[in-house]
Each structure stands twice: as structure tokens, then as C-alpha cells.
DOPARO-874975 format. One record per atom (N, C-alpha, C, O): residue in one letter; x, y, z. Coordinates in steps of 0.1 Angstrom, whole numbers, plus 2048, in hexadecimal, padded with zeros to 3 digits. Layout:
N
aXYZ ...
//
This chain:
367
mB9F264DF0 mBAA264DE7 mBB3257DE8 mBB6254DF4 hBB5251DDD hBBD245DDE hBC4242DD0 hBBD242DC6 fBD1240DD0 fBD823DDC3 fBE5236DC6 fBEA236DD1 tBE922FDBB tBF7228DBC tBFF22EDB1 tBFB232DA6 iC0C22FDB4 iC16236DAA iC24230DAC iC2722CDB7 qC2B22FDA2 qC3922BDA3 qC41236DAA qC3F242DA8 rC4B232DB2 rC5323BDBA rC59246DB1 rC59252DB4 eC5F242DA5 eC6624BD9D eC5C256D97 eC60262D97 aC50252D94 aC4725BD8E aC42265D98 aC3F271D94 lC42262DA5 lC3E26BDAF lC4A274DB4 lC48280DB7 lC5626EDB4 lC61275DBA lC65281DB2 lC6828CDB8 kC66280DA5 kC6B28BD9D kC62298D9F kC682A3DA2 pC55298D9D pC4E2A4D9F pC4E2A9DAD pC4D2B4DB0 lC4E29FDB6 lC4D2A2DC5 lC5A2AADC9 lC592B3DD1 qC652A6DC4 qC722ADDC7 qC722BBDC2 qC762C4DC9 lC6D2BDDB6 lC6C2CBDB0 lC622D3DB8 lC652DFDBB vC572CEDBB vC4C2D5DC2 vC512D9DD0 vC4E2E3DD5 aC572CFDD6 aC5C2D1DE4 aC672DCDE5 aC692E2DEF gC6E2DEDD9 gC782E8DD9 gC722F6DDB gC792FFDDF vC652F8DD7 vC5F305DD8 vC5B308DE7 vC5A313DEC vC582FDDEE vC522FEDFB vC5D302E05 vC682FDE05 eC5930CE0D eC63312E17 eC62309E23 eC58305E27 rC6E307E2A rC6E2FFE36 rC68307E42 rC60302E49 rC6C314E43 rC6731CE4E rC5A323E49 rC5B32DE41 qC4F31FE4E qC43325E49 qC3A32BE55 qC3A325E5F tC34336E52 tC2B33CE5C tC1E334E5B tC17332E65 lC1A330E4F lC0D329E4D lC1131AE4C lC19316E43 pC0C311E55 pC10303E54 pC0D2FDE46 pC152F4E42 vC02301E40 vBFE2FBE33 vC092FDE28 vC092F6E1E lC11308E2A lC1A30BE1F lC26301E1F lC2E301E15 sC282FAE2A sC332F0E29 sC2D2E2E24 sC342D8E24 nC212E3E20 nC1A2D7E1A nC1A2D7E0B nC1C2E2E05 vC182CBE05 vC162CBDF7 vC072C6DF5 vC022BEDFC lC012CDDEB lBF32C9DE8 lBF32BEDDE lBF82BFDD3 lBEC2B3DE1 lBEA2A8DD8 lBDC2A8DD3 lBD32A8DDB vBDA2A7DC6 vBCD2A7DC0 vBCC29BDB6 vBD429BDAD vBC3292DB8 vBC1287DAE vBB428ADA7 vBA928BDAD dBB528BD9A dBA928ED92 dBAA284D86 dBB2285D7D gBA127AD86 gBA1270D7B gBAF268D7D gBB2263D87 qBB6268D72 qBC3261D72 qBCF26BD73 qBDA267D70 qBCC277D78 qBD7280D79 qBD9284D88 qBD0288D8F lBE6284D8C lBE9289D99 lBF0296D97 lBFA297D8F sBEC2A0D9F sBF42ADD9E sBF92B0DAC sBF22ADDB6 lC052B5DAD lC0C2B9DBA lC0F2C8DB9 lC152CDDAF tC0B2CFDC3 tC0D2DEDC3 tC152E2DD0 tC112DEDDB gC1F2EADCE gC262F0DD9 gC262FFDD7 gC27304DCC tC26307DE2 tC26316DE1 tC2C31CDED tC2C316DF8 dC32328DEB dC36330DF7 dC3033EDF6 dC34347DFD lC2533EDEF lC1D34ADEC lC23354DE2 lC1D35DDDC eC30352DDF eC3735ADD5 eC37352DC8 eC35357DBD vC3B345DCA vC3D33CDBF vC34330DC1 vC3332BDCC eC2E32BDB6 eC2631FDB7 eC2A315DAC eC2C319DA0 lC2B309DAF lC2F2FFDA5 lC252F3DA6 lC232EDDB1 vC202EFD9A vC172E4D99 vC1D2DAD90 vC202DDD85 gC1F2CDD96 gC242C2D8D gC192B9D8A gC102B6D93 rC182B3D7E rC0E2AAD7A rC1329CD77 rC1D29BD70 vC0D292D7B vC11284D78 vC0527CD73 vBFA27DD7A qC07274D69 qBFC26BD65 qBFD25FD6D qC07259D6E lBF125AD73 lBF124ED7A lBEE243D70 lBE6244D67 eBF4237D73 eBF222CD6A eBE5225D6C eBDF21FD63 eBE0226D78 eBD321FD7B eBC9229D80 eBCC233D86 pBBC226D7E pBB222FD83 pBB3231D92 pBB7228D99 aBB023DD96 aBB2240DA4 aBA5247DAA aB9C24ADA3 eBA5247DB7 eB9A24DDBE eB9D25CDBF eBA7260DC6 tB94265DBA tB97273DBA tB97279DC8 tB90274DD1 gB9D285DC9 gB9D28CDD6 gBA9295DD7 gBB1295DCE sBA929DDE2 sBB52A6DE4 sBB82A8DF3 sBAF2A7DFB iBC52AADF6 iBC92ABE04 iBD72B1E03 iBDE2B1DF9 tBDB2B7E0F tBE92BCE0F tBF12B5E1A tBEB2B2E25 vBFD2B2E17 vC062AAE21 vC142B1E21 vC182B8E18 pC1B2AFE2C pC282B5E2D pC312B1E22 pC342A5E20 aC362BBE1A aC3E2B8E0E aC4B2B1E10 aC4E2A7E0A rC522B6E1A rC5F2B0E1C rC5F2A2E21 rC67299E1D kC5529FE2A kC54291E2F kC50288E24 kC5627DE23 lC4728CE1C lC42283E11 lC4E280E08 lC50275E03 mC5628BE05 mC61289DFC mC6C280E02 mC71277DFB dC6F282E0F dC7927AE15 dC7426BE16 dC7D262E14 iC67269E18 iC6225BE17 iC65255E0A iC6A24AE08 cC6125CDFF cC63257DF1 cC71254DEE cC7524ADE8 kC7A25DDF3 kC8825CDF0 kC8E24FDF7 kC96248DF1 sC8824CE02 sC8E241E0A sC89233E06 sC8E229E0A lC7F233DFD lC79226DF8 lC82221DED lC89228DE6 pC81213DEB pC8920EDDF pC85214DD2 pC79218DD0 nC8E214DC8 nC8B21ADBB nC7F215DB4 nC7721CDAE dC7D208DB5 dC72202DAE dC65201DB6 dC5B1F9DB2 aC64208DC1 aC58206DCA aC4C20CDC3 aC4C215DBC lC41205DC6 lC33209DC2 lC2D20FDCF lC2C208DD9 iC2921CDCE iC24222DDA iC15223DD9 iC0F227DCF dC0F220DE4 dC00221DE6 dBFD22CDEF dC0222CDFB iBF5236DEB iBF2242DF3 iBE3243DF4 iBDC244DEA kBDE244E01 kBD0247E02 kBCD250E0F kBD5250E18 vBC2257E0F vBBE25FE1A vBB5256E23 vBAB251E1E dBB9256E30 dBB124EE39 dBAF256E46 dBB9258E4D eBA325AE49 eBA0262E55 eBA926DE57 eBB026EE61 qBAA276E4D qBB2282E4D qBC1280E4F qBC9289E53 kBC6273E4C kBD4271E4C kBD726BE3E kBCE266E37 lBE326DE39 lBE8268E2D lBF025BE30 lBFA25CE36 vBEB250E2A vBF2243E2D vBFA23FE20 vBF423EE15 vC0723EE22 vC1023BE17 vC1522DE19 vC1C22AE23 kC13224E0F kC18216E11 kC20212E05 kC1D216DFA aC2B20BE08 aC33206DFD aC3A1F9E02 aC421FAE0C gC381EEDFC gC3E1E1E01 gC3A1DFE10 gC2E1DFE13 rC431DEE18 rC401DBE27 rC411E8E2F rC401E8E3B sC421F4E28 sC43200E2F sC35207E2F sC2D206E26 rC3320EE3A rC26215E3C rC28222E43 rC2E222E4E fC2322DE3E fC2523AE44 fC18241E45 fC0F240E3C tC16248E50 tC09250E52 tC0D25EE54 tC14261E5E lC09267E4B lC0C275E4C lC0027EE50 lBF527BE4C sC03289E57 sBF9292E5A sBF529AE4E sBFD29BE44 tBE929FE4D tBE42A6E42 tBDD2B3E46 tBD92B5E52 lBDB2BCE3C lBD32C8E3E lBC92C8E32 lBCD2C4E27 pBBD2CEE34 pBB42CEE29 pBB92D5E1D pBC02DFE1E aBB52D0E11 aBB92D7E04 aBB42E5E04 aBBA2EEDFD nBA82E8E0A nBA22F5E09 nBAB300E10 nBAA30BE0D dBB32FBE19 dBBC305E20 dBC8309E17 dBCF313E1B fBCA302E0C fBD6304E04 fBD4311DFC fBCA312DF4 pBDD31BDFD pBDC327DF5 pBE0325DE6 pBE931EDE3 tBD832BDDD tBDC32BDCF tBE0339DCB tBDA343DCF vBE9339DC2 vBED346DBC vBE234BDB3 vBDE344DAA eBDD357DB6 eBD135BDAE eBD535DD9F eBE0361D9C eBCC359D97 eBCE35AD88 eBCB369D84 eBC036ED87 gBD536FD7E gBD237CD78 gBD037AD69 gBD4370D64 pBCB384D62 pBCA383D54 pBD8383D4E pBE038BD52 gBDB37AD44 gBE837AD3E gBE8384D32 gBDF384D2A sBF238DD32 sBF2397D28 sBFA393D1C sBF9399D11 lC03389D1E lC0B384D13 lC0E376D14 lC12371D1F tC0C36ED0A tC0F360D0A tC1835CCFF tC16361CF3 tC22354D02 tC2C350CF8 tC31342CFB tC3033ED06 sC3733CCF1 sC3C32FCF3 sC4B32FCEF sC4E334CE4 lC54329CF7 lC62329CF4 lC6831BCF6 lC62313CFC eC73319CF0 eC7A30CCF2 eC8030DD00 eC86318D04 qC7F302D08 qC84302D16 qC93306D16 qC9830DD1F sC9A300D0C sCA9302D0C sCAC311D0A sCB6316D10 kCA4319D03 kCA6327D01 kCA432FD0E kCAC337D12 lC9932CD14 lC96333D21 lCA0330D2B lCA4338D33 rCA4323D2C rCAE31FD36 rCBB326D33 rCC232BD3D rCBF328D27 rCCB32ED23 rCCB33DD28 rCD4342D2D lCBF344D25 lCBE351D2A lCC0353D39 lCC735CD3D iCBA34AD40 iCBB34AD4F iCC9347D53 iCCF34ED5C eCCF33DD4E eCDD339D52 eCE7343D4F eCF1345D56 rCE534BD44 rCEF355D40 rCEE361D49 rCF736AD48 tCE3363D50 tCE1370D56 tCDE36FD65 tCE1379D6D sCD9364D6A sCD4363D78 sCDF366D82 sCDC36BD8D fCEC363D7F fCF6365D89 fCF8374D8E fCFD377D98 aCF337DD85 aCF438BD88 aCE9391D90 aCE939DD93 mCDF389D94 mCD338ED9C mCD8392DAA mCE138BDAF aCD339CDB0 aCD639FDBD aCD0395DC7 aCC638EDC3 qCD5394DD3 qCD0389DDC qCC638FDE6 qCBA38BDE7 qCCA399DEE qCC139FDF7 qCC33AEDF8 qCC53B4E02 dCC13B4DEC dCC43C2DEB dCB73CADEF dCAC3C5DED vCB93D5DF6 vCAE3DDDFA vCA63E2DED vC9A3E5DEE rCAD3E3DE2 rCA63E7DD6 rCA03DADD1 rCA63D3DC8 yC953D6DD6 yC8F3C9DD4 yC8D3C5DC6 yC8D3B9DC2 yC8C3CFDBD yC8A3CCDAE yC973C6DA8 yC973C1D9D lCA23C7DB0 lCAF3C1DAA lCB03B2DAF lCB83AADA9 nCA73ADDB8 nCA839FDBD nC9F397DB4 nC9638FDB8 gCA2398DA7 gC9A390D9D gCA0393D90 gCAB398D8E mC9838FD85 mC9D390D78 mC93397D6F mC87394D70 lC973A0D67 lC8E3A7D5D lC8D39ED51 lC9639AD4B lC8039BD4E lC7D394D41 lC7639ED38 lC6C3A4D3C eC7C3A0D2C eC763AAD23 eC733A3D16 eC7B39CD10 vC673A6D12 vC623A0D06 vC5F3ABCFC vC573B4CFF sC643AACF0 sC603B3CE5 sC5F3ABCD8 sC6239FCD8 tC5C3B2CCD tC5A3AACC1 tC663A1CBD tC713A6CBB gC64394CBE gC6E38BCB9 gC79389CC3 gC82381CC0 vC7938FCCF vC8538ECD8 vC8038DCE6 vC77393CEB iC87384CED iC85383CFC iC93385D02 iC9D380CFE rC9338ED0D rCA0391D13 rC9F390D22 rC94393D28 aCAA38BD28 aCAB38BD36 aCB6394D3B aCC0394D35 vCB339BD46 vCBD3A5D4B vCBE3A3D5A vCB33A3D60 aCCA3A2D60 aCCB3A2D6E aCD63ABD73 aCE13ABD6C tCD53B2D7E tCE03BAD83 tCDF3BBD92 tCD43BBD98 dCEA3BCD99 dCEA3BFDA7 dCF03CCDAA dCF43CFDB6 gCF13D5DA0 gCF73E2DA2 gD063E3D9F gD0B3EED9D hD0D3D8DA0 hD1B3D8D9D hD1F3D2D90 hD293D4D8A rD163CAD8B rD183C3D7E rD0A3C1D78 rD003C1D7F lD0A3BED6B lCFD3BCD64 lCFF3B1D5A lD093B1D53 aCF53A8D59 aCF639DD4F aCE939ED46 aCDE3A0D4B mCEB39DD39 mCE039ED30 mCE1393D25 mCEC391D20 cCD638DD22 cCD6383D17 cCC9384D0F cCBF385D15 sCCA384D02 sCBE385CFA sCBE37ACF0 sCC8374CEC mCB2376CEC mCB136CCE1 mCA436ECD9 mC9A374CDD qCA5369CCC qC9A36ACC3 qC8F361CC8 qC92356CCC aC83366CC8 aC7735DCCB aC6C361CC3 aC6B36DCBE dC63358CC1 dC5735BCB8 dC4C362CC0 dC4335CCC4 iC4E36FCC2 iC45377CCA iC40382CC2 iC4738ACBC gC33384CC1 gC2D38ECB9 gC2A39BCC1 gC223A3CBD qC2F39CCCD qC2D3A7CD6 qC323B4CCF qC3E3B5CCB qC2A3BECCF qC2E3CBCC8 qC373D3CD1 qC423D6CCE dC313D7CDD dC383E0CE6 dC403D8CF0 dC3E3CCCF2 rC4A3DECF6 rC523D7D00 rC4A3D4D0D rC433DCD12 hC4B3C7D11 hC443C3D1D hC4F3BED27 hC563B5D24 qC4F3C4D33 qC5A3C1D3D qC533BCD49 qC4A3C1D4E vC593B1D4F vC553ACD5C vC623A9D64 vC6C3A5D5E iC613AAD71 iC6C3A6D7A iC6839AD82 iC5E39AD8A vC6F38FD7F vC6C382D86 vC75381D92 vC81382D90 pC7037ED9E pC7937DDAA pC83372DA9 pC81368DA2 rC8E374DB0 rC9936BDB0 rC9535CDB2 rC99353DAA kC8C359DBC kC8834BDBE kC81346DB2 kC8333ADAE gC7834EDAC gC7134ADA1 gC7A346D95 gC7733CD8F iC8434ED93 iC8D34BD88 iC9533ED8A iC96336D81 lC9A33CD97 lCA2330D99 lC99324D99 lC9E319D94 eC8C325D9D eC83319D9C eC80316D8E eC8030AD8A lC7E321D86 lC7A31FD78 lC85318D71 lC8330FD68 aC9231CD73 aC9D315D6D aC9E306D70 aCA22FED67 rC9A302D7C rC9A2F4D80 rC902ECD78 rC922E0D76 lC862F2D73 lC7B2EBD6D lC7E2E8D5E lC792DFD58 lC872F0D58 lC892F0D4A lC932E5D47 lC9F2E7D43 tC8F2D8D48 tC982CDD47 tC972C6D39 tCA02BDD36 eC8E2CAD31 eC8D2C3D23 eC902CDD18 eC882D5D14 pC9D2CDD14 pCA22D7D0A pC992D8CFE pC972E3CF9 dC932CDCF9 dC8C2CDCED dC7D2D1CEF dC762D5CE6 gC792D0CFC gC6B2D3CFF gC682E2CFF gC722EACFE nC5B2E6CFE nC582F4CFE nC522F8D0C nC4E2EFD14 vC53305D0F vC4C30AD1B vC44315D17 vC4831ED0F sC37315D1C sC2E320D19 sC2F32AD24 sC2D327D30 iC31337D20 iC32342D2A iC2634BD29 iC23350D1E vC2034ED35 vC16359D35 vC1B364D3F vC1E361D4A lC1C370D39 lC1F37BD42 lC13383D45 lC0C388D3C gC10384D52 gC0438BD56 gC08398D5D gC1339CD5D qBFE39ED63 qC003ABD6A qC093A9D76 qC123B0D79 hC0639ED7E hC0D39CD8A hC1438ED8B hC1B38BD95 hC13386D80 hC18378D81 hC1F374D73 hC1B37AD69 iC2836BD74 iC2D364D68 iC2A356D6A iC2B350D75 rC2534FD60 rC22341D60 rC2933AD55 rC2933ED4A aC2F32FD59 aC36327D4F aC30319D4F aC2F313D5A tC2D313D44 tC27306D44 tC2E2FDD3A tC31300D2E tC322F1D3F tC382E6D37 tC2F2DBD37 tC242DCD3E gC322D0D31 gC292C4D31 gC262BFD3F gC1B2BBD42 eC302C0D48 eC2E2BAD55 eC2C2C4D61 eC272C1D6C fC2F2D1D5E fC2E2DBD69 fC272E8D65 fC272ECD59 tC212EED6F tC1D2FCD6D tC23304D79 tC21301D84 fC2B30ED75 fC32316D7F fC2D324D7E fC2B32AD74 tC2A32AD8A tC25337D8B tC2D33FD95 tC3033ADA0 sC3134BD91 sC38353D9B sC32361D9B sC2F366D90 kC32367DA7 kC2E375DA8 kC3937DDA1 kC45379DA1 lC36389D9D lC40392D97 lC4439CDA1 lC3C39FDAB vC503A2DA0 vC553ACDA9 vC4F3B9DA4 vC503BDD98 dC483C1DAD dC423CDDA9 dC4C3D8DAA dC503DCDB6 gC523DDD9F gC5C3E8DA1 gC613EBD93 gC5D3E5D89 kC693F5D92 kC6F3F9D85 kC7D3F5D84 kC853F9D8C fC803EDD7A fC8E3E8D78 fC963F4D72 fC913FBD6A pCA33F5D76 pCAB3FFD70 pCAC3FFD61 pCAA3F4D5B dCAE40AD5B dCAF40AD4C dCBD404D48 dCC740BD48 yCBD3F8D44 yCC93F1D41 yCD03F6D35 yCDD3F5D34 eCC93FCD2C eCCF402D20 eCD940DD24 eCE440ED1D rCD6414D2F rCDF41FD33 rCEC41AD39 rCF6421D3A vCEB40DD3E vCF6408D46 vD01402D3C vD0D401D3F lCFC3FED30 lD063F8D26 lD10403D22 lD0C40DD1D pD1D3FFD24 pD27409D21 pD2740CD12 pD27403D0A kD28419D0E kD2941DD00 kD36423CFD kD3C429D06 gD3B421CF1 gD47428CED gD54423CF3 gD5E42BCF3 gD54417CF8 gD61412CFD gD6B410CF1 gD6740ACE7 dD77415CF2 dD80415CE6 dD8B40ACE8 dD93409CDF kD8B403CF3 kD963F9CF5 kD903EBCF5 kD883E7CFD lD933E4CEA lD8D3D7CE8 lD983CCCEA lDA33CCCE4 vD953C3CF3 vD9E3B8CF7 vD973ABCF3 vD8C3A8CF7 lD9E3A3CEC lD99395CE8 lDA238BCEF lDAF38CCEE gD9C382CF6 gDA4378CFE gD9E36ACFE gD92369CFB dDA6361D02 dDA1353D03 dD9A352D10 dD9F354D1B rD8D34ED0F rD8534DD1B rD8B344D26 rD8B348D32 qD8F338D22 qD9332FD2D qDA0334D33 qDA2333D3F aDA9339D2B aDB633ED30 aDB434AD3A aDBA34BD45 lDAB353D36 lDA835ED3F lDA1359D4C lDA435ED57 rD9834FD4B rD9134AD56 rD9B344D60 rD9A346D6C eDA433CD5B eDAE336D64 eDB7340D6A eDBB33FD76 aDBB34AD63 aDC4354D68 aDBD35CD73 aDC335FD7E fDB0360D71 fDA9367D7B fDA735ED87 fDA8363D93 sDA4351D85 sDA2348D91 sDAF348D9A sDAE348DA6 rDBA347D93 rDC7345D9B rDCA353DA2 rDCE352DAE tDC835ED9B tDCB36BDA1 tDC136DDAD tDC5373DB7 aDB5369DAC aDAB36BDB6 aDAF365DC4 aDAA36ADCE iDB735BDC3 iDBB354DD0 iDC135EDD9 iDC035DDE6 lDC9367DD4 lDD0371DDD lDCA37FDDD lDD0389DE0 sDBD380DD8 sDB638DDD9 sDB038EDE7 sDAF385DEF nDAD39BDEA nDA739EDF7 nD9A396DF8 nD91397DF0 eD9838EE03 eD8D385E04 eD8038CE04 eD75387E00 kD80398E09 kD733A0E0A kD6F3A7DFD kD643A6DF8 yD793ADDF7 yD763B6DEB yD793AFDDE yD743B3DD4 rD813A5DDE rD8439CDD2 rD893A5DC7 rD873A1DBB gD913AFDCA gD953B8DBF gDA23B3DB8 gDAB3ADDBE iDA23B4DAA iDAF3B1DA3 iDB13BDD9A iDA83C4D96 rDBE3BED96 rDC23C9D8D rDC53C4D7F rDCD3BBD7E lDC03CAD75 lDC33C6D67 lDCC3D1D61 lDC83DDD62 qDD73CDD5B qDDF3D6D54 qDE03D2D45 qDE63C7D42 lDDB3DBD3D lDDB3D8D2F lDE63DED28 lDE93EAD29 aDEE3D7D1F aDF83DDD16 aDF63D5D09 aDEF3CCD08 sDFD3DACFF sDFB3D4CF2 sDFE3C5CF2 sE093C1CF6 gDF43BDCEF gDF63AECEE gDF63A7CFB gDF739ACFB qDF53AED06 qDF53A6D13 qDED3ACD1E qDEB3B9D1F lDE83A4D26 lDE03A8D32 lDE73A3D3F lDEA397D40 kDEA3ACD48 kDF03A8D54 kDE63A9D5F kDDF3B3D60 iDE539ED67 iDDB39ED72 iDE239DD7F iDEA394D81 qDDE3A6D88 qDE53A6D95 qDDB3A6DA1 qDD03ACD9F aDDF3A0DAC aDD63A1DB8 aDDF3A1DC4 aDEA39CDC4 nDDB3A8DCE nDE23A7DDB nDD73A8DE6 nDCC3ABDE4 nDDC3A5DF2 nDD33A5DFE nDD93ACE0A nDE53AFE0A pDD13ADE15 pDD73B4E21 pDE33ADE27 pDEB3B3E2E eDE53A0E24 eDF0399E29 eDFD39BE21 eE07394E22 qDFC3A5E17 qE073A8E0F qE0B39DE05 qE1739CE01 eE02394E02 eE0538ADF8 eE0138FDEA eDF8397DE9 eE0738ADE0 eE0538FDD3 eE04383DC8 eE0A379DCA aDFB385DBE aDFA37CDB3 aDFB384DA6 aDF638FDA5 eE0237ED9C eE03385D90 eE0237BD84 eE08370D85 eDFA37ED7A eDF9375D6E eDFA37ED62 eDF7389D62 eDFF377D57 eDFF37ED4A eDF8375D40 eDFB369D3F vDEF37CD39 vDE8374D2E vDE937BD21 vDE8388D20 gDED374D17 gDED37AD09 gDDF37DD04 gDD7374D04 vDDD389CFF vDD038DCFA vDD2395CED vDDD39ACEA eDC7396CE5 eDC839ECD9 eDC43ACCDD eDB83AFCE1 yDCD3B5CDE yDCA3C3CE2 yDD53CCCDC yDE13CACDE nDD03D7CD6 nDDA3E1CD0 nDD93EFCD5 nDDF3F8CD0 gDD03F1CDF gDCE3FFCE4 gDD9403CEE gDE33FDCF0 gDD640FCF4 gDDF414CFE gDDF40DD0B gDD6404D0D sDE840FD14 sDE9408D20 sDDD40DD2A sDD9419D29 lDD9404D32 lDCD407D3B lDCF3FED47 lDD23F3D47 eDCC404D53 eDCB3FDD5F eDBD3FED65 eDB840AD67 iDB73F3D69 iDA93F4D6E iDA73E8D78 iDAD3DED77 gD9F3EBD83 gD9D3E1D8D gD8F3DBD8C gD853E2D88 fD8D3CED8F fD803C8D8F fD7F3BED9B fD883BADA0 nD723BBD9E nD6F3B0DA7 nD713A3D9F nD693A1D95 vD7A39BDA3 vD7E38FD9A vD72386D9A vD7037ED90 sD6A385DA4 sD5E37CDA4 sD5537FD99 sD4F376D93 yD5338CD97 yD49390D8C yD4E38CD7E yD47388D76 lD5C38DD7C lD61389D6F lD6037AD6E lD5D375D63 lD63372D78 lD62364D78 lD5435FD75 lD52355D6E dD4A366D7B dD3C362D79 dD39363D6A dD3235AD65 vD3D36ED64 vD3A370D56 vD41366D4D vD3A360D45 lD4E363D4F lD5535AD47 lD4F34CD49 lD51343D40 gD4A349D55 gD4433CD58 gD37339D51 gD3532DD4E vD30343D4C vD23340D45 vD25340D36 vD1C33CD2E mD30346D32 mD33347D23 mD37339D1E mD3C331D25 tD36337D10 tD3932AD0B tD4332BCFF tD49321CFB tD46337CFA tD4F338CEF tD5D338CF3 tD6033ACFF eD66334CEA eD75334CED eD7A342CF0 eD83344CF8 qD7634BCE8 qD7B359CE8 qD71362CEF qD65361CEC vD7636CCF7 vD6D376CFC vD73384CF9 vD7F385CF7 rD6A38ECF9 rD6F39BCF7 rD6B3A4D03 rD603A3D08 lD753ADD06 lD733B7D11 lD743C4D0A lD7D3C7D03 iD6A3CDD0D iD6B3DAD08 iD6C3E4D13 iD633E4D1C lD763ECD13 lD793F5D1E lD7B403D19 lD7F405D0D sD7A40DD22 sD7D41BD1D sD88421D26 sD92426D21 dD85421D33 dD8F426D3D dD8D420D4A dD84418D4C sD96424D54 sD9641CD60 sD8A41FD69 sD89418D74 nD82429D66 nD7642CD6E nD69427D67 nD5E429D6D sD6A421D5C sD5E41DD54 sD5C40ED55 sD65407D55 sD4F40AD54 sD4C3FCD54 sD513F5D48 sD533FBD3D aD543E8D4A aD583E0D3E aD4C3D8D38 aD433D4D40 lD4C3D6D2B lD423CFD25 lD493C2D20 lD533C2D19 vD433B6D24 vD493A9D21 vD3F3A1D19 vD343A0D1C qD4439CD0D qD3B395D05 qD43389CFF qD4F388CFF eD3B37FCF9 eD41375CF2 eD4637BCE5 eD40384CDF sD51375CDF sD5837CCD4 sD4F37DCC8 sD50386CC0 dD47372CC6 dD40372CB8 dD31374CB9 dD2A372CAF nD2C378CC5 nD1D37BCC4 nD1A386CCF nD21388CD8 dD0F38CCCC dD0B397CD5 dCFE394CDD dCF939DCE3 dCFA387CDD dCEE385CE4 dCEF386CF3 dCE5387CFA sCFB385CF9 sCFD387D07 sD07393D09 sD10395D01 aD0439BD14 aD0D3A6D17 aD0E3A6D26 aD043A5D2D yD1A3A9D2B yD1D3A9D39 yD243B6D3C yD2E3BAD36 vD1F3BED46 vD253CAD4A vD2B3C8D58 vD243C4D61 vD383CCD5A vD3E3CBD68 vD433D8D6B vD4B3DED64 mD3F3DDD77 mD453EAD7B mD533E9D80 mD563DED86 pD5B3F3D7E pD693F2D83 pD6A3F4D92 pD603F9D98 mD753F0D98 mD773F3DA7 mD833FCDA8 mD8D3FBDA0 rD83404DB2 rD8F40CDB5 rD97404DBE rD933FFDC9 lDA4402DBB lDAD3FADC3 lDB7402DCA lDC03FDDD1 
//
């Protein structure tokens, strides 16, 4: 194997692929990246057995075909440290990878390409194509609500649901829920649901860098695969049953609050400074035309804010984890938001004022 490539052309896919590779590995080959040269195409593959990412680069000059695996991080660090306009010459010589650029020369250890594990291909049961910007928006609007290391392993990921003309993402950690839907050209008749693990979702979001480009999605029995012009991303799915999110959405809330998103966000942020560091609880007091926000902590310190809102219902006092409210306001984009509440023991429904494509549920706190 022997090829030459511009530093920039190699660095971009290498950085993304190396992002999948875990530093602490039981199998040494998993900390390596697989390089394959076939004709004038170089492909780079990284995997941690859960998630696999393949990046493809067109080489400008004919190359000597072959395949080998080398330490991902070291190769990336070498590329990063070279001058921007460097032309890199890479070849395999006696089971070592020799990297040359200008007056620099590096020799890296290798492992055979045959040792590199590949994610088994399962039959794809559903294939669809989406605009990258749409899929990215779905992920950005909901991923913050995924659980991190919950024993209910099916919460450590995101539900993707596809039905006729609609794709929906749902994430919950048991205390809050985020849901976003959008129209998509999908001819799927019945509902198809998959749970993509947390790492898979975060890696996928990093790849969707071309808003106008398309991404082709294949949902299989055990895998999801996303393909763009330069990458093929595969992730195992979480085997489990996601909670019925329809049941979690609050119904029949009779107290409707309309407020300025930025004003609320700033007031919550300021109040949060003096909330209990562990529980992050704040108290909301609603009265006609205004919302009072209060926080206190074990050191007997207090914060109070008043924000003008559109509200005509009866008075209500309810507690929330302020971090959850700030997360929701942080991903919304409209000037106005609406809060729908019923009583101090029921969850709040938070939405953008003029559209229903996203919905956020936050459970109340006893203060």
C-alpha cells in the first residue's frame, strides 16, 4: 500500500473516525483505524463494536492498493502537527506504516487488516433519504434529554420513529421528555421504532455538516446506517422497549402561559445561581399577567425574579429543576414560548408559541 495525500484531505475524515475509537480498549486493534486503498479511493474506518464510521477520500494520484490498521490517535496527532499545506506520503514497509512529509518521517506500528472487526450487515427493513439539516435539527432538539448511565438501558439513547410522512425523535431520562417531529417523504405504512444508543446519536450529529446535503438512512433489525457522500455510519441499536411517550404528554392542562423566551431564560439563569446546588429547584408563582421565580439554598440565600407573561388563569405555585427548563429554552428558536400547566403535581408541557413540531415535558419538584 502506498499513496500521497494533502494534509487537509486526510485530517478531516481522520478526526471524525478517530472520534469513534475508544482510548481504553480490551482489544488492541480497536484503538486502530483501518486504512484501505482501492484504486483512487482511500477509506478510513474506526469502530468500538457499537458504532462504526467509514470516511472516504478521493486520491488525486493513482495509488498502490492495500489495507492495514494503525493507531488512530497517533496518526491523527501526526497529521495535526504537520504544516497546513503539507503533502503526506504514506506507505507500508515491512509491517510498519511509514509517514513522510517534507523533512519529517514517522514509523508507526500496525496490525493486520484481517484482525479488524466489522459490524455485521443485517437486512435493512426501511430505507429513506432526508436532508441533513432536518435530521440534525431533530437530534439537536431532543438529545439533551437522553439519560446518561441509567440502569434502564433503553433510556440511554433516542427513539427514532418513522411512520407515513413523518419522522420523530423522542428522548427521556425519566424526569423530562423531549420530542420533535418533522415531515419527511416516507412511504412507510406502519410505525417503525428503533432506539439508537447515546454515543451513536452524538456521533451521527457530528457528521451532519452539510445542511443542503442529503443523508440516506437504513433501519435494520439490529442496526441503523446513515450514508452521506463522504461517510458511512453504522450503529447497533438498543434492544429494549421505549416507554409509551404518548402517555407521558400532559393532557387537559387549563393554565396557558405565554412568555418571552429570552426574558424567561435570563430570569431562570439568574435565579439558578442561588438554588440548591444538588437539586437545582426553583419555585414558580403564577398570577394574572406575571410570573414570580424564587430560589433558595441551605445557606439561607434567596433569589427572586418577576417576569411579565400573558396569563389570565388562577394563581398556581409549582417547583421545577431549573436546569431542565434552561435546557428546553436553550434549544428553542422562537421569541415566544408557551407553558401549559394544570396543577402543582402535574408535569408542564413547554412548546414554541407558534408550532407544535416540538414538545417538552418537565416533571414538577416538591420543594
